[in-house]
LUMGU-117417 format. One record per residue: residue in one letter; x, y, z of N, C-alpha, C, CB in turn. Coordinates in steps of 0.05 Angstrom, whole numbers. Glycine has a CB too. Example, Ala and Ser with C-alpha at 12.3 -4.5 7.8 and 13.67 -1.06 7.14 Angstrom:
2
<node r="A" n_east="264" n_north="-114" n_up="156" ca_east="246" ca_north="-90" ca_up="156" c_east="264" c_north="-66" c_up="156" cb_east="226" cb_north="-89" cb_up="181"/>
<node r="S" n_east="257" n_north="-45" n_up="142" ca_east="273" ca_north="-21" ca_up="143" c_east="258" c_north="1" c_up="157" cb_east="282" cb_north="-12" cb_up="114"/>
END
This chain:
70
<node r="X" n_east="17" n_north="-24" n_up="0" ca_east="0" ca_north="0" ca_up="0" c_east="18" c_north="25" c_up="0" cb_east="-19" cb_north="0" cb_up="24"/>
<node r="X" n_east="7" n_north="46" n_up="-11" ca_east="21" ca_north="72" ca_up="-11" c_east="6" c_north="93" c_up="4" cb_east="26" cb_north="81" cb_up="-41"/>
<node r="X" n_east="21" n_north="108" n_up="20" ca_east="9" ca_north="130" ca_up="36" c_east="27" c_north="154" c_up="32" cb_east="7" cb_north="122" cb_up="65"/>
<node r="X" n_east="14" n_north="177" n_up="31" ca_east="29" ca_north="203" ca_up="29" c_east="40" c_north="209" c_up="56" cb_east="10" cb_north="226" cb_up="19"/>
<node r="X" n_east="66" n_north="216" n_up="57" ca_east="79" ca_north="224" ca_up="82" c_east="90" c_north="252" c_up="77" cb_east="103" cb_north="204" cb_up="89"/>
<node r="X" n_east="83" n_north="270" n_up="96" ca_east="93" ca_north="297" ca_up="94" c_east="116" c_north="300" c_up="115" cb_east="70" cb_north="318" cb_up="100"/>
<node r="X" n_east="140" n_north="307" n_up="106" ca_east="162" ca_north="310" ca_up="124" c_east="171" c_north="339" c_up="125" cb_east="186" cb_north="292" cb_up="116"/>
<node r="X" n_east="172" n_north="350" n_up="149" ca_east="180" ca_north="378" ca_up="153" c_east="200" c_north="379" c_up="176" cb_east="156" cb_north="396" cb_up="159"/>
<node r="X" n_east="219" n_north="396" n_up="174" ca_east="239" ca_north="400" ca_up="195" c_east="229" c_north="421" c_up="215" cb_east="267" cb_north="408" cb_up="183"/>
<node r="X" n_east="229" n_north="414" n_up="241" ca_east="219" ca_north="433" ca_up="260" c_east="241" c_north="453" c_up="269" cb_east="208" cb_north="419" cb_up="285"/>
<node r="X" n_east="234" n_north="471" n_up="287" ca_east="253" ca_north="491" ca_up="296" c_east="277" c_north="481" c_up="310" cb_east="239" cb_north="511" cb_up="313"/>
<node r="X" n_east="276" n_north="456" n_up="320" ca_east="299" ca_north="444" ca_up="333" c_east="316" c_north="427" c_up="314" cb_east="289" cb_north="426" cb_up="356"/>
<node r="X" n_east="308" n_north="426" n_up="289" ca_east="323" ca_north="410" ca_up="269" c_east="314" c_north="382" c_up="267" cb_east="352" cb_north="411" cb_up="276"/>
<node r="X" n_east="293" n_north="374" n_up="281" ca_east="283" ca_north="346" ca_up="280" c_east="264" c_north="344" c_up="256" cb_east="268" cb_north="339" cb_up="307"/>
<node r="X" n_east="265" n_north="322" n_up="242" ca_east="248" ca_north="318" ca_up="219" c_east="222" c_north="303" c_up="229" cb_east="262" cb_north="301" cb_up="197"/>
<node r="X" n_east="199" n_north="316" n_up="224" ca_east="174" ca_north="305" ca_up="233" c_east="158" c_north="295" c_up="209" cb_east="157" cb_north="327" cb_up="248"/>
<node r="X" n_east="149" n_north="270" n_up="210" ca_east="134" ca_north="258" ca_up="188" c_east="106" c_north="253" c_up="197" cb_east="148" cb_north="231" cb_up="180"/>
<node r="X" n_east="87" n_north="262" n_up="180" ca_east="59" ca_north="259" ca_up="186" c_east="45" c_north="245" c_up="162" cb_east="45" cb_north="287" cb_up="190"/>
<node r="X" n_east="26" n_north="227" n_up="169" ca_east="12" ca_north="212" ca_up="149" c_east="-17" c_north="222" c_up="149" cb_east="13" cb_north="181" cb_up="154"/>
<node r="X" n_east="-25" n_north="240" n_up="131" ca_east="-51" ca_north="252" ca_up="131" c_east="-75" c_north="232" c_up="130" cb_east="-54" cb_north="271" cb_up="108"/>
<node r="X" n_east="-71" n_north="210" n_up="116" ca_east="-93" ca_north="191" ca_up="114" c_east="-98" c_north="175" c_up="139" cb_east="-88" cb_north="172" cb_up="91"/>
<node r="X" n_east="-79" n_north="176" n_up="158" ca_east="-81" ca_north="161" ca_up="183" c_east="-79" c_north="181" c_up="206" cb_east="-58" cb_north="139" cb_up="185"/>
<node r="X" n_east="-102" n_north="191" n_up="215" ca_east="-101" ca_north="212" ca_up="236" c_east="-85" c_north="203" c_up="261" cb_east="-130" cb_north="218" cb_up="245"/>
<node r="X" n_east="-67" n_north="221" n_up="269" ca_east="-51" ca_north="216" ca_up="292" c_east="-26" c_north="200" c_up="286" cb_east="-67" cb_north="202" cb_up="312"/>
<node r="X" n_east="-22" n_north="191" n_up="262" ca_east="2" ca_north="176" ca_up="254" c_east="24" c_north="195" c_up="248" cb_east="-4" cb_north="157" cb_up="230"/>
<node r="X" n_east="41" n_north="201" n_up="268" ca_east="63" ca_north="220" ca_up="266" c_east="88" c_north="207" c_up="277" cb_east="56" cb_north="247" cb_up="280"/>
<node r="X" n_east="110" n_north="213" n_up="264" ca_east="136" ca_north="202" ca_up="273" c_east="157" c_north="223" c_up="269" cb_east="143" cb_north="176" cb_up="259"/>
<node r="X" n_east="181" n_north="218" n_up="278" ca_east="203" ca_north="237" ca_up="275" c_east="229" c_north="223" c_up="273" cb_east="203" cb_north="257" cb_up="297"/>
<node r="X" n_east="250" n_north="238" n_up="267" ca_east="277" ca_north="227" ca_up="266" c_east="297" c_north="250" c_up="264" cb_east="280" cb_north="208" cb_up="242"/>
<node r="X" n_east="322" n_north="243" n_up="269" ca_east="344" ca_north="263" ca_up="267" c_east="350" c_north="270" c_up="238" cb_east="369" cb_north="252" cb_up="281"/>
<node r="X" n_east="344" n_north="252" n_up="219" ca_east="349" ca_north="257" ca_up="191" c_east="323" c_north="251" c_up="176" cb_east="372" cb_north="240" cb_up="180"/>
<node r="X" n_east="321" n_north="260" n_up="150" ca_east="298" ca_north="254" ca_up="134" c_east="295" c_north="224" c_up="131" cb_east="300" cb_north="267" cb_up="106"/>
<node r="X" n_east="317" n_north="210" n_up="127" ca_east="317" ca_north="181" ca_up="123" c_east="306" c_north="167" c_up="148" cb_east="345" cb_north="170" cb_up="115"/>
<node r="X" n_east="316" n_north="176" n_up="171" ca_east="307" ca_north="163" ca_up="196" c_east="278" c_north="169" c_up="201" cb_east="324" cb_north="174" cb_up="220"/>
<node r="X" n_east="269" n_north="193" n_up="195" ca_east="241" ca_north="201" ca_up="198" c_east="223" c_north="183" c_up="180" cb_east="237" cb_north="230" cb_up="191"/>
<node r="X" n_east="232" n_north="179" n_up="155" ca_east="217" ca_north="163" ca_up="136" c_east="216" c_north="134" c_up="146" cb_east="231" cb_north="164" cb_up="108"/>
<node r="X" n_east="238" n_north="123" n_up="155" ca_east="238" ca_north="95" ca_up="165" c_east="219" c_north="93" c_up="189" cb_east="266" cb_north="86" cb_up="173"/>
<node r="X" n_east="220" n_north="112" n_up="207" ca_east="203" ca_north="111" ca_up="231" c_east="174" c_north="114" c_up="223" cb_east="211" cb_north="134" cb_up="251"/>
<node r="X" n_east="168" n_north="130" n_up="202" ca_east="141" ca_north="133" ca_up="193" c_east="130" c_north="107" c_up="181" cb_east="139" cb_north="155" cb_up="172"/>
<node r="X" n_east="147" n_north="92" n_up="167" ca_east="139" ca_north="66" ca_up="156" c_east="131" c_north="47" c_up="178" cb_east="161" cb_north="54" cb_up="139"/>
<node r="X" n_east="148" n_north="47" n_up="200" ca_east="142" ca_north="30" ca_up="223" c_east="116" c_north="38" c_up="236" cb_east="165" cb_north="31" cb_up="243"/>
<node r="X" n_east="111" n_north="65" n_up="239" ca_east="87" ca_north="75" ca_up="251" c_east="62" c_north="67" c_up="234" cb_east="88" cb_north="105" cb_up="254"/>
<node r="X" n_east="65" n_north="69" n_up="207" ca_east="43" ca_north="61" ca_up="190" c_east="36" c_north="32" c_up="193" cb_east="50" cb_north="67" cb_up="160"/>
<node r="X" n_east="56" n_north="15" n_up="194" ca_east="51" ca_north="-14" ca_up="198" c_east="37" c_north="-19" c_up="224" cb_east="78" cb_north="-30" cb_up="197"/>
<node r="X" n_east="46" n_north="-6" n_up="246" ca_east="33" ca_north="-10" ca_up="272" c_east="4" c_north="1" c_up="271" cb_east="49" cb_north="5" cb_up="294"/>
<node r="X" n_east="0" n_north="23" n_up="258" ca_east="-27" ca_north="35" ca_up="256" c_east="-46" c_north="16" c_up="241" cb_east="-25" cb_north="62" cb_up="241"/>
<node r="X" n_east="-36" n_north="5" n_up="219" ca_east="-53" ca_north="-13" ca_up="203" c_east="-59" c_north="-39" c_up="218" cb_east="-39" cb_north="-20" cb_up="176"/>
<node r="X" n_east="-39" n_north="-49" n_up="233" ca_east="-44" ca_north="-73" ca_up="250" c_east="-65" c_north="-68" c_up="270" cb_east="-17" cb_north="-82" cb_up="263"/>
<node r="X" n_east="-65" n_north="-44" n_up="282" ca_east="-85" ca_north="-36" ca_up="302" c_east="-113" c_north="-35" c_up="289" cb_east="-78" cb_north="-10" cb_up="315"/>
<node r="X" n_east="-114" n_north="-23" n_up="265" ca_east="-140" ca_north="-22" ca_up="251" c_east="-151" c_north="-51" c_up="246" cb_east="-137" cb_north="-7" cb_up="224"/>
<node r="X" n_east="-133" n_north="-68" n_up="236" ca_east="-141" ca_north="-96" ca_up="231" c_east="-151" c_north="-110" c_up="257" cb_east="-118" cb_north="-113" cb_up="219"/>
<node r="X" n_east="-136" n_north="-106" n_up="279" ca_east="-143" ca_north="-119" ca_up="304" c_east="-170" c_north="-110" c_up="314" cb_east="-122" cb_north="-112" cb_up="325"/>
<node r="X" n_east="-177" n_north="-85" n_up="309" ca_east="-203" ca_north="-74" ca_up="318" c_east="-225" c_north="-74" c_up="296" cb_east="-199" cb_north="-46" cb_up="328"/>
<node r="X" n_east="-219" n_north="-89" n_up="275" ca_east="-238" ca_north="-92" ca_up="253" c_east="-248" c_north="-65" c_up="242" cb_east="-262" cb_north="-108" cb_up="262"/>
<node r="X" n_east="-229" n_north="-46" n_up="240" ca_east="-236" ca_north="-20" ca_up="229" c_east="-226" c_north="-19" c_up="200" cb_east="-223" cb_north="3" cb_up="246"/>
<node r="X" n_east="-239" n_north="-2" n_up="183" ca_east="-231" ca_north="-1" ca_up="155" c_east="-203" c_north="11" c_up="151" cb_east="-252" cb_north="16" cb_up="139"/>
<node r="X" n_east="-189" n_north="1" n_up="132" ca_east="-163" ca_north="11" ca_up="124" c_east="-166" c_north="30" c_up="101" cb_east="-143" cb_north="-13" cb_up="117"/>
<node r="X" n_east="-156" n_north="55" n_up="104" ca_east="-158" ca_north="74" ca_up="82" c_east="-146" c_north="63" c_up="56" cb_east="-145" cb_north="101" cb_up="90"/>
<node r="X" n_east="-157" n_north="71" n_up="33" ca_east="-146" ca_north="61" ca_up="8" c_east="-118" c_north="72" c_up="3" cb_east="-165" cb_north="68" cb_up="-15"/>
<node r="X" n_east="-103" n_north="57" n_up="-12" ca_east="-77" ca_north="65" ca_up="-22" c_east="-80" c_north="89" c_up="-40" cb_east="-62" cb_north="42" cb_up="-36"/>
<node r="X" n_east="-60" n_north="107" n_up="-41" ca_east="-62" ca_north="130" ca_up="-58" c_east="-48" c_north="125" c_up="-85" cb_east="-49" cb_north="155" cb_up="-44"/>
<node r="X" n_east="-56" n_north="141" n_up="-104" ca_east="-43" ca_north="141" ca_up="-130" c_east="-39" c_north="170" c_up="-137" cb_east="-61" cb_north="125" cb_up="-152"/>
<node r="X" n_east="-15" n_north="178" n_up="-141" ca_east="-10" ca_north="206" ca_up="-148" c_east="14" c_north="208" c_up="-167" cb_east="-5" cb_north="223" cb_up="-122"/>
<node r="X" n_east="15" n_north="231" n_up="-179" ca_east="36" ca_north="237" ca_up="-198" c_east="50" c_north="263" c_up="-189" cb_east="26" cb_north="239" cb_up="-227"/>
<node r="X" n_east="75" n_north="265" n_up="-195" ca_east="89" ca_north="290" ca_up="-190" c_east="97" c_north="301" c_up="-218" cb_east="115" cb_north="285" cb_up="-172"/>
<node r="X" n_east="91" n_north="326" n_up="-222" ca_east="98" ca_north="339" ca_up="-247" c_east="117" c_north="362" c_up="-242" cb_east="72" cb_north="349" cb_up="-262"/>
<node r="X" n_east="134" n_north="367" n_up="-260" ca_east="153" ca_north="389" ca_up="-259" c_east="145" c_north="410" c_up="-279" cb_east="182" cb_north="380" cb_up="-263"/>
<node r="X" n_east="143" n_north="434" n_up="-270" ca_east="136" ca_north="456" ca_up="-288" c_east="160" c_north="475" c_up="-291" cb_east="111" cb_north="472" cb_up="-278"/>
<node r="X" n_east="169" n_north="480" n_up="-315" ca_east="192" ca_north="497" ca_up="-320" c_east="181" c_north="525" c_up="-325" cb_east="209" cb_north="487" cb_up="-344"/>
<node r="X" n_east="193" n_north="544" n_up="-312" ca_east="184" ca_north="572" ca_up="-315" c_east="207" c_north="588" c_up="-326" cb_east="174" cb_north="585" cb_up="-288"/>
END
């Protein structure tokens, strides 16, 4: 499955990763790579919890990235 992850660096230099499709699914790391890895682990735990409680799993996303030259 694919989920959108938004990674932003906070005022302390920590990279915070948020998964909009999964409310409350937020992680962080000292680097972008660490933040991304931690977010993947958080997503897996979140989905396992949804399964355990027989709650619906949000659909996988499909998106494209386009570059515009100005």
